[in-house]
C-alpha positions as CSV (number, residue, x, y, z in Angstrom):
1,M,-18.6,29.3,-0.7
2,T,-15.7,27.9,-2.6
3,V,-12.9,25.3,-2.3
4,G,-9.4,25.7,-3.6
5,Q,-9.1,27.2,-7.0
6,P,-8.1,24.8,-9.7
7,G,-4.6,25.1,-11.3
8,A,-3.9,25.1,-15.0
9,G,-5.7,22.2,-16.6
10,E,-7.6,21.2,-13.4
11,P,-11.4,21.0,-13.5
12,T,-13.8,23.1,-11.5
13,L,-15.3,21.0,-8.7
14,V,-19.0,20.4,-9.2
15,P,-21.1,17.7,-7.4
16,R,-21.0,14.2,-8.9
17,E,-24.4,12.5,-9.6
18,R,-24.7,9.4,-7.5
19,P,-27.3,7.6,-5.4
20,T,-27.8,9.1,-1.9
21,R,-26.6,6.7,0.8
22,S,-26.9,7.4,4.5
23,A,-23.8,8.1,6.7
24,R,-25.8,7.2,9.8
25,E,-28.2,4.3,9.1
26,R,-26.8,1.0,7.9
27,V,-27.0,0.5,4.2
28,E,-26.3,-2.5,1.9
29,P,-22.7,-2.5,0.5
30,G,-23.5,-2.9,-3.2
31,P,-21.1,-4.0,-6.0
32,M,-18.6,-1.2,-5.5
33,Y,-17.6,-2.6,-2.1
34,E,-17.3,-6.2,-3.1
35,A,-13.6,-5.7,-3.9
36,I,-12.9,-4.2,-0.5
37,I,-15.1,-5.8,2.2
38,K,-13.7,-9.2,3.1
39,P,-14.4,-11.6,6.0
40,V,-12.2,-10.8,9.0
41,R,-9.4,-13.4,9.2
42,P,-7.2,-14.2,12.1
43,F,-4.9,-11.2,12.4
44,T,-1.2,-11.5,11.3
45,G,-0.6,-7.9,10.3
46,I,1.1,-6.3,7.3
47,R,3.9,-8.6,6.1
48,L,7.0,-8.0,4.0
49,T,7.5,-10.6,1.3
50,D,11.2,-10.7,1.8
51,D,10.9,-11.3,5.6
52,E,11.9,-14.6,7.1
53,P,8.8,-16.7,8.1
54,G,7.6,-15.5,11.5
55,A,9.8,-12.4,11.4
56,T,9.1,-9.9,14.2
57,T,10.4,-6.6,15.3
58,E,11.5,-5.7,18.8
59,W,8.6,-3.3,19.1
60,P,9.1,-1.2,21.1
61,P,12.9,-1.0,21.5
62,P,14.4,-1.2,25.0
63,G,13.5,1.8,27.1
64,P,10.8,3.0,29.5
65,A,7.2,3.2,28.4
66,D,5.4,6.5,28.5
67,E,3.2,5.7,31.4
68,A,2.0,9.3,31.6
69,L,0.7,9.2,28.1
70,A,-1.0,5.9,28.7
71,I,-2.6,7.2,31.9
72,E,-3.8,10.4,30.1
73,V,-5.4,8.4,27.3
74,T,-6.9,5.9,29.7
75,Q,-8.4,8.7,31.9
76,A,-9.8,10.5,28.8
77,L,-11.5,7.3,27.7
78,Q,-12.9,6.7,31.2
79,A,-14.3,10.2,31.2
80,V,-16.1,9.4,27.9
81,L,-17.6,6.2,29.3
82,D,-18.6,8.0,32.5
83,A,-20.6,10.5,30.5
84,L,-22.5,7.9,28.4
85,S,-25.9,6.4,29.3
86,A,-26.1,2.7,30.1
87,D,-27.5,2.1,26.6
88,Q,-24.7,4.1,25.0
89,R,-22.1,2.2,27.0
90,D,-23.5,-1.1,25.9
91,R,-23.4,0.0,22.2
92,V,-19.9,1.4,22.4
93,S,-18.3,-1.5,24.2
94,F,-16.7,-4.6,22.6
95,A,-14.3,-7.3,23.7
96,A,-10.6,-6.4,23.3
97,D,-10.2,-9.0,20.5
98,A,-13.6,-8.4,18.8
99,P,-13.4,-8.7,15.0
100,E,-15.3,-5.4,14.7
101,W,-12.0,-3.7,15.4
102,Q,-10.9,-4.7,11.9
103,T,-14.1,-3.6,10.1
104,W,-13.5,0.2,9.6
105,L,-14.1,1.8,6.3
106,N,-13.1,5.3,5.0
107,T,-16.1,5.9,2.7
108,H,-19.1,8.1,3.7
109,P,-22.0,5.5,3.6
110,N,-22.5,3.5,6.8
111,V,-21.8,0.0,5.4
112,V,-20.1,-1.7,8.3
113,R,-20.0,0.7,11.2
114,Q,-20.9,0.1,14.8
115,G,-20.7,1.8,18.2
116,V,-22.1,5.2,19.1
117,L,-22.6,8.0,16.6
118,L,-21.0,11.2,17.8
119,E,-23.9,13.1,16.3
120,E,-26.3,11.6,18.9
121,L,-24.1,12.8,21.8
122,D,-24.8,16.0,23.6
123,G,-22.2,18.8,23.6
124,G,-20.6,17.7,26.9
125,Q,-20.3,14.1,25.8
126,R,-18.8,15.1,22.4
127,D,-16.3,17.4,24.2
128,R,-15.1,14.4,26.1
129,V,-14.6,12.4,22.9
130,L,-12.6,15.4,21.4
131,A,-10.5,15.4,24.6
132,L,-9.8,11.7,24.0
133,M,-8.7,12.4,20.4
134,R,-6.5,15.3,21.6
135,A,-4.9,13.0,24.3
136,S,-4.2,10.3,21.7
137,L,-2.8,12.5,18.9
138,S,-0.3,15.2,18.6
139,E,-1.6,18.8,18.3
140,R,-1.0,18.7,14.5
141,G,-2.6,15.2,14.2
142,Y,-5.6,16.4,16.3
143,Q,-6.0,19.6,14.3
144,Q,-5.9,17.8,11.0
145,A,-8.4,15.2,12.1
146,R,-10.8,17.9,13.3
147,D,-10.3,19.8,10.0
148,I,-11.2,16.7,8.1
149,M,-14.4,16.4,10.1
150,R,-15.2,20.1,9.5
151,I,-14.7,19.7,5.8
152,N,-17.0,16.7,5.8
153,G,-19.5,19.1,7.4
154,L,-18.9,21.6,4.7
155,L,-19.9,19.1,2.1
156,V,-23.5,19.3,3.4
157,E,-23.6,22.8,2.0
158,L,-21.4,22.3,-1.1
159,V,-23.4,19.3,-2.4
160,R,-26.7,19.8,-0.6
161,S,-26.7,16.3,0.9
162,P,-27.1,16.3,4.7
163,E,-28.0,12.6,4.8
164,E,-24.5,11.7,3.4
165,F,-22.2,14.1,5.2
166,G,-21.7,16.2,8.3
167,E,-19.2,17.1,10.9
168,W,-20.4,14.5,13.4
169,P,-21.4,11.3,11.6
170,Y,-18.4,9.4,13.0
171,F,-18.7,6.3,15.2
172,L,-16.9,5.6,18.4
173,T,-16.2,2.1,19.6
174,V,-14.2,0.9,22.7
175,F,-12.4,-2.5,22.7
176,G,-11.7,-4.0,26.1
177,T,-11.9,-2.3,29.5
178,P,-9.6,0.6,30.3
179,G,-7.5,0.3,33.4
180,E,-4.1,-0.4,34.8
181,G,-2.6,-3.7,33.6
182,R,-5.2,-4.1,30.9
183,S,-5.0,-4.0,27.1
184,W,-7.7,-2.0,25.5
185,G,-8.3,0.5,22.7
186,W,-10.7,2.8,20.9
187,Q,-11.7,3.5,17.3
188,L,-13.2,6.4,15.5
189,D,-14.7,5.4,12.1
190,G,-16.2,7.6,9.5
191,H,-15.7,9.4,6.1
192,H,-12.0,10.1,5.5
193,L,-11.0,9.6,9.1
194,N,-10.3,6.2,10.8
195,L,-8.3,6.3,14.0
196,N,-7.3,3.2,16.0
197,V,-5.6,3.7,19.4
198,A,-4.5,0.8,21.7
199,V,-3.0,1.1,25.2
200,V,-0.9,-1.9,26.2
201,G,1.4,-2.1,29.2
202,G,2.0,1.6,29.5
203,R,2.5,2.1,25.7
204,V,0.2,3.7,23.2
205,V,-0.2,2.4,19.6
206,T,-1.9,4.7,17.0
207,T,-2.1,2.5,13.9
208,P,-3.8,1.8,11.6
209,A,-4.6,5.4,10.9
210,F,-6.3,6.8,7.8
211,M,-6.7,10.5,7.0
212,G,-8.2,11.8,3.8
213,S,-10.3,14.6,2.4
214,E,-12.3,15.8,-0.6
215,P,-11.7,18.8,-1.0
216,T,-8.4,19.5,0.7
217,S,-8.5,23.3,0.6
218,V,-11.2,25.8,1.3
219,T,-10.9,29.5,0.2
220,S,-14.0,31.2,1.5
221,G,-16.7,30.9,4.1
222,P,-16.3,29.9,7.8
223,L,-13.5,27.5,6.9
224,A,-11.6,29.8,4.6
225,G,-7.9,29.1,4.8
226,T,-8.4,25.5,5.9
227,T,-6.1,23.0,4.2
228,V,-5.3,19.4,5.1
229,L,-2.6,16.9,4.1
230,R,-0.3,19.5,2.6
231,A,2.7,18.4,4.7
232,E,2.2,14.8,3.6
233,H,1.9,15.9,-0.1
234,R,5.1,18.0,0.1
235,A,7.1,15.4,2.0
236,G,6.8,12.7,-0.6
237,L,7.3,15.1,-3.5
238,E,10.4,16.7,-2.0
239,L,12.0,13.3,-1.6
240,M,11.1,12.3,-5.1
241,Q,12.5,15.6,-6.5
242,A,15.8,15.0,-4.6
243,L,16.4,11.7,-6.4
244,S,18.7,11.6,-9.4
245,A,17.2,10.8,-12.8
246,D,18.2,7.2,-12.5
247,Q,16.8,6.9,-9.0
248,Q,13.5,8.4,-10.1
249,A,13.3,5.9,-12.9
250,T,13.9,3.1,-10.4
251,A,11.3,4.5,-8.0
252,T,8.6,5.0,-10.6
253,S,6.3,2.1,-11.4
254,H,3.8,4.1,-13.5
255,P,4.7,7.6,-14.9
256,S,1.0,8.7,-14.8
257,I,-2.0,8.0,-12.6
258,L,-4.5,9.6,-14.9
259,T,-7.4,7.2,-15.2
260,A,-6.8,6.3,-18.8
261,D,-3.2,5.5,-18.1
262,L,-3.7,2.9,-15.4
263,P,-4.7,-0.8,-15.4
264,E,-8.2,-1.5,-13.9
265,E,-6.8,-2.7,-10.6
266,L,-5.1,0.6,-9.9
267,R,-8.2,2.8,-10.5
268,H,-10.8,1.6,-8.0
269,L,-13.0,4.5,-7.0
270,I,-12.5,3.9,-3.3
271,N,-9.0,2.2,-2.9
272,G,-7.2,3.9,-5.8
273,R,-3.6,2.8,-5.6
274,T,-3.7,2.0,-1.8
275,L,-2.8,-1.6,-1.0
276,A,-3.1,-1.5,2.9
277,G,-6.4,0.3,3.4
278,P,-9.6,-1.1,5.0
279,F,-9.9,-4.9,5.2
280,A,-6.2,-5.3,4.3
281,D,-4.8,-6.0,7.7
282,N,-2.9,-9.1,6.6
283,V,-1.7,-8.0,3.1
284,A,1.8,-9.1,2.0
285,L,3.8,-6.3,0.3
286,D,6.9,-6.4,-1.9
287,H,9.6,-3.8,-1.6
288,Q,9.6,-1.7,-4.8
289,G,11.5,1.4,-6.0
290,V,14.6,2.7,-4.3
291,R,16.0,1.5,-1.0
292,G,17.3,3.6,1.8
293,A,20.6,1.8,1.6
294,D,21.1,3.3,-1.9
295,L,20.4,6.9,-0.9
296,D,23.0,9.6,0.0
297,G,23.0,11.4,3.3
298,A,20.7,14.3,2.2
299,Q,18.3,11.9,0.6
300,R,18.2,9.7,3.7
301,D,17.3,12.7,5.7
302,L,14.4,13.5,3.4
303,L,13.2,9.9,3.7
304,R,13.3,10.2,7.5
305,A,11.5,13.5,7.3
306,A,8.8,12.1,5.0
307,I,8.1,9.2,7.4
308,G,8.3,11.7,10.3
309,T,5.5,13.7,8.8
310,Y,3.2,10.8,9.5
311,L,4.7,9.7,12.8
312,D,4.0,13.3,13.9
313,W,0.3,12.6,13.9
314,S,1.0,10.8,17.2
315,P,2.1,12.3,20.6
316,A,5.8,13.3,20.7
317,S,7.0,10.3,22.9
318,N,5.2,7.8,20.7
319,A,6.6,9.4,17.5
320,A,10.1,9.4,19.0
321,V,10.0,5.7,19.8
322,R,8.8,4.9,16.3
323,A,11.4,7.3,14.7
324,A,14.2,5.4,16.4
325,L,12.9,2.2,15.0
326,V,12.6,3.8,11.5
327,D,16.2,4.9,11.7
328,E,17.3,1.4,12.7
329,H,15.7,-0.1,9.7
330,L,16.3,2.7,7.2
331,D,18.5,0.6,4.9
332,R,15.6,-1.8,4.5
333,T,13.1,0.9,3.7
334,S,11.8,1.4,0.2
335,F,10.2,4.3,-1.6
336,T,8.0,3.8,-4.7
337,W,6.2,6.3,-6.9
338,M,3.4,6.6,-9.5
339,G,2.5,9.7,-11.4
340,A,3.7,13.1,-12.2
341,V,6.7,14.6,-10.4
342,A,5.0,18.0,-10.2
343,D,3.8,20.4,-7.5
344,R,0.2,19.3,-7.8
345,G,0.8,15.9,-9.2
346,P,-1.3,13.8,-9.4
347,F,0.8,11.1,-7.8
348,Y,0.9,8.2,-5.4
349,Y,3.8,7.1,-3.2
350,R,4.5,4.3,-0.7
351,I,7.2,4.0,2.0
352,L,7.6,0.5,3.3
353,S,9.9,-0.7,6.1
354,P,9.7,-3.5,8.7
355,V,8.4,-1.0,11.2
356,V,6.2,1.5,9.2
357,L,4.1,1.6,6.1
358,V,3.0,4.9,4.6
359,E,0.7,5.4,1.6
360,F,-0.3,8.7,0.0
361,D,-2.7,8.8,-3.0
362,H,-4.3,11.5,-5.1
363,H,-7.8,10.4,-6.0
364,A,-10.4,10.9,-8.7
365,G,-13.6,12.6,-7.5
366,T,-16.1,10.7,-5.4
367,V,-18.1,13.6,-4.1
368,F,-17.2,15.8,-7.1
369,D,-17.4,15.1,-10.8
370,V,-13.7,14.8,-11.5
371,P,-12.6,11.7,-13.5
372,D,-8.9,12.0,-12.9
373,P,-7.0,12.1,-9.6
374,T,-6.2,15.6,-8.3
375,W,-4.7,17.3,-5.2
376,Q,-8.2,18.1,-4.1
377,H,-8.9,14.5,-3.1
378,I,-6.2,12.8,-1.0
379,H,-6.0,9.5,0.9
380,T,-3.3,8.7,3.4
381,M,-2.6,5.5,5.3
382,V,-0.2,4.6,8.1
383,R,0.4,1.1,9.5
384,T,2.8,-0.8,11.7
385,P,3.9,-4.0,9.9
386,R,4.7,-7.4,11.5
387,G,1.7,-7.4,13.7
388,G,2.0,-4.0,15.3
389,D,-1.4,-2.6,14.2
390,Y,-4.1,-2.4,17.0
391,G,-1.3,-3.1,19.4
392,V,-1.6,-6.9,18.6
393,D,2.2,-7.6,18.8
394,L,2.5,-5.6,22.0
395,I,-0.5,-7.5,23.5
396,R,1.2,-10.8,22.6
397,R,4.4,-9.8,24.3
398,H,2.6,-8.5,27.3
399,H,0.8,-11.8,27.9
400,Q,4.2,-13.6,27.6
401,Q,5.4,-11.5,30.5
402,Y,2.2,-11.3,32.7
403,D,-0.3,-13.8,34.0
404,H,-3.9,-12.8,33.4
405,S,-5.4,-16.3,33.8
406,D,-7.5,-15.3,37.0
407,G,-8.2,-11.7,36.0
408,S,-5.1,-10.4,37.8
409,H,-2.0,-8.8,36.3
410,R,1.2,-10.3,37.7
411,P,4.5,-11.6,36.2
412,W,4.6,-15.2,35.4
413,S,6.3,-17.2,38.2
């Protein structure tokens, strides 16, 4: 069984020697994670350093909520809970504002995870979790998430390490109690796939969301033809290639992301170049690179399209609301780049606006012995700045409108 064939100058993928660490049983973090795992602080959300203090976004914009989507997700989650045993329900359930919601991690060892392991569920229970994922994502988003899980299962055969990998060592947690008038959410946490979905007042929030894979392409065996994150790869590259030479120079902070060409802080084996990954819910980011206001019409369309590639992980109504916000703030959106402007890179790019943050990064090998970043190991990250992740800003606005003091749900009088 093989993964994608390397291009010119790219190494063959062979397993990397490393200590075996369980994806299922809790393990100690160790030194590699010290730069990542931080105490959970009161949530403020991703901030833009050029924002006014306390700046917020009218999220969502005026218009009706998608009640049908919220009901579909709520019913799918209730179906999961109904299928669990009492012990499983106890382990999966947390308070709506529990700090555990912010302790997801995209690496394969179980360093901080909680909830119920999908692998321990029977087929019917797992089918209900998959139905929850399908209800909460677009068809493309769902298919990509499932392919990431399947490739993680393929790693068992490729590197002969069943303790570390598999299709089902992903943990489900539920925050709050699903129901009309309530704010609640669910999380799926595991290797290269971290989904967070919140339902608030008839609206659905699908950030933060992390999707990654190593490898990203399979050429033989049962998964032959499977590729992931190609659309995200192309979207950033096409935008960069459409810039003029002067604009490319403005966008580029580092012309190479080869390991020897980067400072230490930009080559962490887990985070790479990513600034808003796990345990970075409150990070403040500067605008870098080129601004939407300085792009011509065709370039602005490519910027919209690049962002839309990530918004399209979500159901159509959710993506449409977010796309309208993106367009409203397009002038204040920045695009920055590191690495080679070439079909297979390697490269990193970031798109930052008041209403969306996207990061894409080619990585060095973690599973495979590849010292430099390649297209066969990709991390992507999507967030909603200004307090939008986990539905926090929507929850705040909801409680400004409705009285929940006695457990009811009614407008303040």
